[in-house]
C-alpha positions in Angstrom: -25.8 -29.4 8.3 -23.6 -31.7 10.7 -20.0 -31.8 12.0 -19.5 -34.3 9.1 -19.8 -31.8 6.6 -17.6 -29.1 8.3 -14.1 -28.4 6.4 -11.6 -29.4 9.2 -8.8 -27.5 7.6 -10.9 -24.1 8.4 -10.9 -24.8 11.8 -6.8 -24.2 12.1 -5.3 -20.9 11.9 -3.0 -21.7 9.8 -6.2 -22.9 7.2 -7.5 -19.7 7.4 -4.3 -17.9 6.9 -4.0 -20.2 3.7 -7.1 -19.2 2.5 -6.7 -15.3 3.4 -3.1 -15.2 1.8 -4.3 -17.3 -1.8 -7.2 -15.5 -2.8 -7.6 -12.5 -0.9 -4.2 -11.1 -0.7 -3.9 -11.8 -4.9 -5.7 -8.5 -4.9 -3.3 -6.4 -3.1 -0.3 -5.2 -5.3 1.7 -3.9 -2.2 1.0 -2.7 1.3 3.3 0.3 2.7 3.7 0.2 6.5 5.2 3.2 8.1 6.5 4.0 10.9 7.3 0.5 11.9 8.8 0.3 15.5 10.1 -3.0 17.6 7.4 -4.1 18.8 5.6 -4.7 15.5 9.1 -5.9 14.4 9.0 -8.6 16.7 5.4 -10.0 16.1 6.5 -10.1 12.2 9.3 -12.3 12.9 7.1 -14.2 14.9 4.5 -14.9 12.0 6.5 -15.1 9.4 6.7 -18.6 9.0 2.8 -18.6 9.0 2.9 -16.4 6.0 3.9 -17.3 2.0 6.7 -16.2 0.3 4.2 -13.9 -2.0 2.4 -12.3 0.8 5.6 -11.4 2.8 7.1 -9.8 -0.6 4.3 -7.2 -0.9 4.9 -5.7 2.3 7.3 -2.9 2.4 8.4 -1.7 5.7 9.1 2.0 5.9 11.0 3.7 8.7 12.1 7.0 7.6 9.9 10.1 5.7 12.7 10.1 3.3 12.0 6.1 2.4 8.1 6.8 1.5 9.5 9.3 -1.2 10.8 6.4 -2.9 7.8 5.1 -3.2 5.0 8.3 -3.1 5.1 11.6 -4.8 4.7 15.1 -2.7 1.1 15.0 -4.1 0.1 11.9 -2.8 1.8 12.3 0.6 0.1 14.4 3.2 1.7 17.7 5.1 2.4 15.9 8.2 4.2 13.2 6.5 6.6 15.5 4.4 4.3 16.4 1.0 1.6 18.5 0.0 -1.7 17.1 0.2 -4.3 17.8 2.7 
């Protein structure tokens, strides 16, 4: 094993992101992120150009408890979030 055997595309951040997005992210249907704040929004805007369109479409950002009820039933939400689950 030597340097000539290394896939140099793996060394760059873009290469690793591509592999993670192309293979891992396809196993994830959707990710719900709650609550979001200004710092998270800023970081996602900076990271956006490095993410594929398919990955970005799988992320759902929620700011209010009422928005959670659009995607989850009361039985699936914790009491702290307005649901009935322990």
